[in-house]
Each structure stands twice: as structure tokens, then as C-alpha cells.
N, C-alpha and C positions, 0 to 999 in steps of 0.2 A: 519455461521456454516452450513456445508452441511448436507443435509439429505441423509446419506449414507446407510440407510436401505431400504428395499424393500417396506415397508408400507408407510402410509401417516404421521405417527408420526415422527417429526424431531429427529435426534440423533446427538450427538456431540462426538468428540474425547477428550482425556485428554488435548491436546494442546489448543483446543477450549474452554474447561472449564477454563483453566488458563487465556485465554484472557477475558472470560466473567467475571471472578472474579477479574482480575487485579493482579494476582499472577504468580509465576513461575510454571513450570510443576512439579518441585520437591515438591512444596507445595501441589499440587493436589495428588501426590503419597503418601504424608504423611497423607493427609485427608483419603485416602482409607484405609490406614493401621490402623489409630488411631480411626476412627469413625465407630462404628458398624452400624450406620444408614445411612452411605453414600450409595447412590443408587447403586444397583447391575448392572453390564453390561446388556444392552438390545440387544447386538449383537456384531459383529466383531469377533476378535480372541483374544487369551490370550495375544499376543504381542501388539495388537492394538484394545483394547476393545472400544465399542461404548456405549454411555449412553443416556437415554431419556432426551431430552432437558427440557421437562416440569418437570421431577423429579429433575433434577439438579437445575433448577431455584427455585423450591420449597425448596430444601435443603439449597441452599445459602441464601434464604430469611429467613429461620428459624434459621440460626446461630446467635450467640450473642444475644439470647433471642428475636429475631425478629428485632434487631436494625441494622443488617448488610446489609440488602438489599438496594440497591440504589433506589431512587424514579423512575428511568427509568425502572429498572427491575420490580418493583411493578406495574407500569403502563402497561408494556408489558404483565405481567401475567393477569392483569385485562382485557386487550383487548382480550387476547387469550381465557379467560373464557367467555367473552361476544360474541365473533365472531367465536369461534371454529377454524376451519382451514381456514376460509376466512379472512386472515389477510390483504389481499389487500383491501377488503372493509373497514376494520378497519382503515387503513391508509388514505383511501380516506375520510372517515368521520372525522378523526383527521385533515387532511389538510383543508377540507371545513370549519371546525370550526375555525381553526387558521386564515383563510383568512377573517373571519367575515361574511361568507355566512349565510343568514337568513334561519331559519328552519333546522339547523344542526341536524343530527340524533344522535349526541353525547350528552348524557344527564347525569344528576345525578353526581355521584362520579367520573365517567370517565371524564366528562367535567371539574370538579374541579381539578383533577390531571393534566390534560393537561394544564390548565391555570397556575397552580403553577409552573410546569416545564418551561413553556414558559416565565414566569416572571423571572426565574433564568438565562436562557441561550438564550433568544430570540426565537421567533416563527420559523424563518427559520432554526436556528441551531437545535432546537428540532426535527423539521420535517425531516431534513436531517439525524440526528442520528437514528431516527426510521426507515427511509427507508434503511439505511445502515445495521441496525440490521436485517431487513426483508430479504434483498437480501442475507445476509450472512447465514441466517438460513433456506433457502428454497431449497437448493440443485439445483440451476438453471443449466441447460445444458450449454454447451459451446456456443451454439447459442444465449443464453440469458444472459450470464455471465456479470455482471456489470464491468465497468472500475474500476480498482484498484486505490486507492489513489496514489500509486507510479506512475502509468502510467498517471494519470491526472496531476501529478506534472511535468512529462516529457513533455506532450503536452503544458502545460502552459509555461514552460521554453522556448521551441523551438518556440512557437508561438510569444512570446514577446508581446509588446503593440499591441492591435488589434483595428482597426477602420473600420467602415462600417458594412456590413451584414455578420453574421457568421451563418454557416449552418452545421448541423449534420444529415445525412440521416439514421443513426441507433442510435437514441439518447437515447434509454432506458428510465431511470427515469430522464434524463436530467443533470446528475452530470458533465459530461465532458463539455457539452455546456455551463452550467452556470459558471463553473470554468474558462474557457478560455475567454468567451465573457464578458469582464468587462464593466465598465461604459462608456468607449469610443466607444463601439460598438453601431451602430445606430439601429440595429434590429437583432433578433435571429430567426432562422427557424430550423425546424427539422421534422423528420418523424420516426414513430415507429410502428412495426407490432403488438406488444403486447398491447392491448387496456388498460389493467390495468396499465402497466408501463407508457404508454402515459399520462394517467390521473394523475399519480403521478408527471410526468414531468410538466404538466400544472399547478398543484397546487404549485409545487416548484418555478416555474418562477413567479407566482403571489406573493408568499410570499417574494421572494428575491428582488422584484422591478426591477429597471434597465430598459433597453430598451425593447420595446414590442417584443412579441414572437408569431410566427405562427407555431404551432405544430400540425401535421396532422397524422391520422392513416393510416396504410397500409404498404405493402411491397415496399420499394423504388425501387427495381429493376423491379418488375412486374407491379407496379401501382404507378408511380411517381406522387406525388401530387403537386410538384413544378416544372412543366416542363419549365417555363420561368424564373426561379430564377437563378441569377448569383451573386455569393457571393465573397467578398474580402478574406474570409478565409473559407475553408471547412475542417471540422474535421471528422474523422471517425475511430472507432475501429470496423470493420465489424465482423459479426458472423463467427465463424470458421466451417470448415467442411461442407459446403453447397454442397451436391452432386446434388441437384435439385434446381438450382437458376433461372430456366426459360429460358435456352438457346434456346430451340427449338422455343419457341414463340417470342423470341426477336432477331432472327437472323439478321433482317434488321433494327434494332434500330439505330437511329441517334446518340446515345451516343458512339457507338464503333468507335471513330475517329482513334484509333490506331490499329484496327483489331478486329474481332469477338473473344471473349474469348472462349477457349476450355471448354468443360464440366467440366473438373477437375480444372479449374482456376477461381473459384468464386472470389478470392481475386482481380484478375485483372479486373473482371467485376465491382466490387465495386470501384476500383481505377479509372476506366474510367467514372463511374457514377459521382464520385466526381470532376474529371477534367472537365467534361461536364458542371457542375454547377459553374465553376470558372470564374469570370469576368476577362477581360484583365488586367494584372498586379496583379491579385489575386493569392492566394496560396492554396495548399492542404497539410494537414498533415494527414497521414493515417498510422495506425499501422498494419503491416502484419507479418505473420509467415515467418521464414527464407526461406522456400521452394519457396515462390513467387519470390525470387531473383535469383534462379538458375534452377528451374525445366524446363526441355527441352520443354515441351508443351507450355510454355509461352514466349519462347525466341523471337518470331517475334514481339510481342507486346512490350517487353522490348526494343528491338532494335529500334523500331519506336519512343518510348518514348525518348530514348537518341538522335536519329537523329534530332528530332524536338527541342531539347534543352529545353524540358519541365521538365526534372529531374534535380534538383539543389543539393540535398544531400540525402544520406542514412545513418542513424545512427543506429548502432547495440547497443541496450540498454542491461543492465546487466540482467542475468536470475533472475526470481522472480518478474518481473514488471507486468505481466499479472495475471488475476484472474484464468483463466481456464487451464493454463499450465505453466511449469517452463522453457520454451525455451527462448532464447534471442529474444526479439521482435525487428523487424526492423521498424524504423520510417522513412517513405519516405516523402520527401518534394518536391512538384511539383510547378511550376510557369507557368501560362499561359502568354506568351510574350505579352507585351503591344503594340508592333508594329511588322510588318513582318521582319524588318531588325534588330531586337534585337538579339544579338549574345551571345550564351553561349558556352564557350570553354572547360569547365571541370565540373566534378561532385565532390562535397565534400564528401568523405567517412570518417566516424567516427566510431571507434570501442571502445565501452565502456564495452565490455563483461567481462573484468577482474576486473571491479569496483564493489564495494558494491552497491546494488540497492538503498540504502538510502544515498549514498555519493553525493557530488555535481556533476552536470551534465556537467560542463565545461571540455572539453577534454584537455589533455596535448598535447604538440607538436608531441609526438611520437604516438599519437592515431588518428592522422588526416592525410589524404592524398588527395591532389587535383589531380584527375585522368582525363587526357585528354579524350575527347569523343572517339577519334579513338582507345584508349586502351580498351574501354568498348565494342565496337561493334566487338566482335569476335564471334567464332562459337556458344558458349553457352550464350553469353551476361550475364555473371555472375556479379550480382550487390551486392554481399555480401562484406561488408567493410573488412572482414578478408582476402579477396583475394588480397587486395591492401595495407592495412595498415601493415607495418612491424615495430614492436616495436624495439626501439634501444636496443642492447645487453648490459646488465649491466656488470660492472667489478666484476665478481663473487667472486674471492678470497678476494678482498678488502671489498666488501659489506657484504659478509658472516662473515668475521672476525669482522667487526664493529657491526653487529647485535648480534653476539655471545657475544661480550664484553658487549654490552648494556643489554643483557639478564642476564648475570652473576651479573651485578651491581643491576639491578632491583630485582633479587631474593634475594640478600643480604639485600636490604633495605625493601623489602616487609615483611619479617618475623618480623621486628621491628615495623611495622605500625599497625598490628592487635592487638587491645588493650586487655589486660588480663581482663576477666570479671568473677568475683566470682559468686557463686549461689545467686539467688535472693529469695524473699519470696515465690515464687512458681508461676507456670503458672496460669493465671486467677486472680492473686492478684490485678492487676491494675483495674479490674472490680469493686472492692470494694471501690475504690477512687472516690469521687464525680466528675463527668466530667463537663467540660465547653465547650459549642459549639463555634467553630471558627467563625461561623456567628455572634454570640453575640460579640466576640472580635473585629471583623471587624466593626460592627455597632457602637461599643463604641470608635472606632478609635485607638485601641491598636494593630491592625494588618493591614498591607497593602499588596496588591497583585499586582505585576508587572510582566507581561509576564509569568504568570502561577507560579511565585515563591512567597511564602509568607515570610514576614519579620515582626519582632516585632518593634513597635514604642515606646515601654515602657521599662523602666529599671526594671520593675517587671516581664518581660517575656523574656526568653532567645530565640533568633532566632534559634539557632541550636537545642534546645530542641523542639521548635515548628515544625521545618522541619523534625526532626527525627520521632516524633509521627504521623505526617501526612503520613508517609510511613508505618505505622502499617498495619497488615493484615485487621483489622477491618475497618480502615478508607479507605483503598484501595477498599474493597468491597462496602463500603457505598457510595463512591464518584466517582468511576471510571466508565465512560460510556463504555459499550461493543460494540463500533461501529467501532473498527479497529483503531481509532486514539488514544485511551487510554487517552482521555482528562479528567483530574481530576479537580473537583471543590472543593477547600478546605472549602467552606462555609458549607458543610454538615458534616465536620469532628468534632471529639470531642477530647479534651485533658484532662488527669487527672490533677487535681489541686494540685500543689506542691509549696513549698517555693522556692524562687529564688535561694538559695544556692543549693538545690537539683536539680533544673532545670539545673544549670550550670554543675553539675557533669554529668548528662545525656547528656547535650550539648557537653561536651568535648569528651565523648565516641562516640557520633554520628559524630563529626568532624573527629575523627580518622578513623571511619568506612568509612566515605565518601572519605577520602584520600586513604585508602586501596582499596576501590572499584575503584577509578580512576586509581590507579597504576596497579591494576589487569587487567583492560581493556587495558591499555597501554602494559602490559606484553603479553597479548593475541595477540595484534596487531603485536608486534615485533616477537613473536613466530611464528605467521602465516607467516609473511614475510620471516623469516629465513628458515622455513620448505619448503616453495614453492621455494625459491632460491636454497636450497640444492638439492631438487629433480631435479630441472631443470638443475643445474650445474653438478650433478653427471651423468645425462642421456645424456647431450650434450658434455661431456668431459671437461668442464671448471673447474670442481672440481674433486678430486679423493679421495678415502677412505684413511684415515691415517693408516700407518702401526703400529700396536700395538707392544709392546715389545715382547709379546708371538709369534707373527708372525715372527718377526726378529730373535728371538732365534731359533725357529723351522726351519727356512730357513737356518740359519747358521749351525745348527747341521746336517741338511741333506746334506749340501754342504761338511762339514768336513768328514762325513761318506763316501761320494762318492769318496773323495780324498784318 
């Protein structure tokens, strides 16, 4: 959650409250209307109000007579109360305690809370969740923005299996380095300018185990702490918008193999820093803004990169992959030739910008182009995949008719799926039924969990009833971690105790709702496809507006009058 206010107190938007509570934005809007004690806006505008994070967390914790707050929210509030605005120090103390460091500053109830949560989800997972919450709530600038889970997924996918030394010269809290450098890596190395983030990265690597890590403090461009390091894989999401990256003092630096980067091209300075630290046969994966691929000031360096055969691919990722902006990120892959006679004839251009950011990253055949080097070394040396990948034109009339028919069928079937639900005893009546904890059911062997899905193992507990109540607003608030991954642990949930016949009635309703929900998503997907196809087809001439009866009649009448 960003601190969008001007003061030091963190504030959150309605969308961020929804993520924190594990509900929809509509639910947050309902809370504001129905609950007089819901915190008043602390800033923003009428259309986009901002709320105090502390007040929101307190309000969420107070719901359902204090039973609604997750243990992680409670721990976060306790840490904030003990450490005030110095949450970096709080996390360092938590991490030190989790690593078993003697003389930890974490004491009393805080220590007990951390131990309880670590027992539930493992120490590395708890620490990573707390770091994610911290990074999301401190309004970090674009120069310090953490790598998003989506971008980390992309790096991991395109890196593939990793062996040898892995290096990240702008490692932040270490999330990207740890995600990509798996058990096959022999060593991990990194550097980070922010001392607090570096300390978090060091603690995270200690907790995660795996290969040894050498993490150093400092500015990698101005004060390279690993001058002799040559890695098999170099990862980097460099800071954005660096107007002063040290060009004047680094004019004769040995890292500029491809040419001295212009003042406005900090991205190309980071790219060359990464390439300099790549061993023969090793690779670089670096995420850059689109402008680095076409801006005139960087064309000479791009041309030299292509001539040397160092650039192997550029992938345009979908919008929404980065933390600090919503532009399509370009993921460049470089390879340092293992021998002087190693020949590279083309660069693989991949354009995934039309994909959903959470969809699979494997491109289709019409999203890829193998571009000969000679076609890249032109006046501007444009390295944007969209300049070379030409998507195959669909059969607009046939596809549009097919989608429209599918929509009509889905709409007819959808209306029958939503179950009729008569009035119940009243909102809040379930609170009067004695609850049973799901953790007790799991311990008794009556419930099993596989891949995050709970299922009954007893004929006295209906699985659909169980899964339906796990999605209640109270259980969502109680069990969902607000770290961006929305990972829910069913062990903290509670179910009302009912006879098996009553459970089955609820289970049948939940099954119908689940199928309705699935069909609704499919309808939205088809509708989105049909809309985009129609707009595209109408504007390029492949489709035409249908003549309505009114238009035909009016035109004929006009024609008859003229005669």
C-alpha cells in the first residue's frame, strides 16, 4: 500500500483496503455505507479517497467482536505500536529472531506472536510476507520500488534452470535473486544502495538456506563491490529515472564495452554493468522501460550490442508487470559469447503485450519473430518487438459470429444457474451457532488440504459446505494474508456446526454458485474477445455495421421521394 499522503502516516485506497481484507472493492463500499464507525477519509478526493492505514487495520481487527483480524494483521499492529515509524528496524529484529541469532531485541508477546506464526507457515514464508507488506505500505519511490510478483515470475520463467553463480546488482530485499537462484545455483551475489533493504536481503537469504550469498552495500554503478565477479546469470530490474547516475565520474570506466552511455541513458549503463559481470557463455536478464529500445540517444550502444551478437532476445511483457508503472516492460536477454567465432544470426523478438499479465508466458507462433541482425542495424536501431512481430489477421466475420453465438448460449444458460435463495433468519444469525475451528477438524483427520484446497474426509462433513463457508467474509479476513499473494490458510477458519442434511442443502447452493461464477468468468472472457474483435474489425474494414430495418426503410422512402 502506498503512502500517498504528504505526511509520514501511511494511507491506503479503497482497492488496497480490499486487498488487505481479502474482499472485493464493492464490499469495502458497502462497509462505508453501512458502518457508521468506518474510518473517515484522511485525504484524497471524493472520487478517490485515502484512508489512514492504522485506522483501517484497527477497524478491521475490531470487526466480528475482535475475531476477524488475522494473526499477521495483529502482529503488524503490535510491531507498529512498538517501533512506531521505524518498521525497517522491526523487520530486522523479526528476521534476527527467526534466524536464531542470540540476544534478539524481540521480546515478550511480540516474540511469542512471531513464533506462533512461524510455526504455521515456516519462518522464511512469514518473513517474506512481512517484507512484502512493508514494501507495499511505505510508498517507495520508483528508484526503490520492489520487483512485483508478476515480474519475478517472468524472470524465473525466462531464466529457466540456473547453474553457477547468480548476481543481482540492484537486489533490494533479495526477492528476485532468491526466486531465480534455486538449489542448483552454486553461489548468489548482490549489491544494494539502501542499507536497510540490504539487511533484509541478508536475513532472507539466511532463512531460505540454499547456496551461500555475498551481498554488499553501495551503488553498483559508482562503487562496484564485485569488480572481479563474472556470473553465469546476471539479473537486474534497475531503478527508473536516474538523472544522475555518475556519468561524469565514470567516463573512462572499463565497463563501457559498447560505448559510454549518454546522461539520459541510465538503463544502458545498467545493461553494460550487467554484461561486464557476465562470464563467457553466461547470460543477462534485465527489465528495461520501452524507451531504452528506441530512444535516439542510445542507438550507438544498441547497434554495437547487435553487431557483437550479444543480444539474443527482447520480450515485451504485458502491461501491469512492474510495481512503479503500468507500461509494457521489455525483458532483454544478452549472452556473452563463449568463443570469438561463436556466430549469432538473429534476435528473437517476442510481443506478449496483448496477453493478460497473469496468463502463461509461453508465446504463440504469431507473437514471435526471428529478426536477422542486418534488419536491426538501421538508422534508429529499434529493438521494440512490436516493430517486427506482426500478428496474423483473424477471420473477422467467422470469429465474430462464433463468439456472438457462444455469448447468446452462455447468457441463456447463465440465468438458470443462479440459485433461488429465499430470506434467511437474518444477517448475523450464523454468529449465534456454536462454531468449530477448521484447525481442530484437520487435527482430528476430518479435513485434508491439498494445493490450498480443503476437502472433507468424513461422511458427517459436506465438502461443498466446508468450501463455501471458507469463503465467508469473516473467514477471509481471519485467514488471508495481505501480502499481494492472497494466500489463505484454512486452519484459522471457523464453521457453524450443522446437521449433515443442513450442510448438504448449503453445499448444493454453494455448488450452483461456484458453477455460476465459473460461467460468468467465461462469459466475461468471451465478451472481451468479441468486443475487441468488433472494434478492430469495424475500424480496419473487415466488419461493417448491420443495416437496421429503420435505416433501410428511411433510405427507400428517400429514394422513392426523389423519383
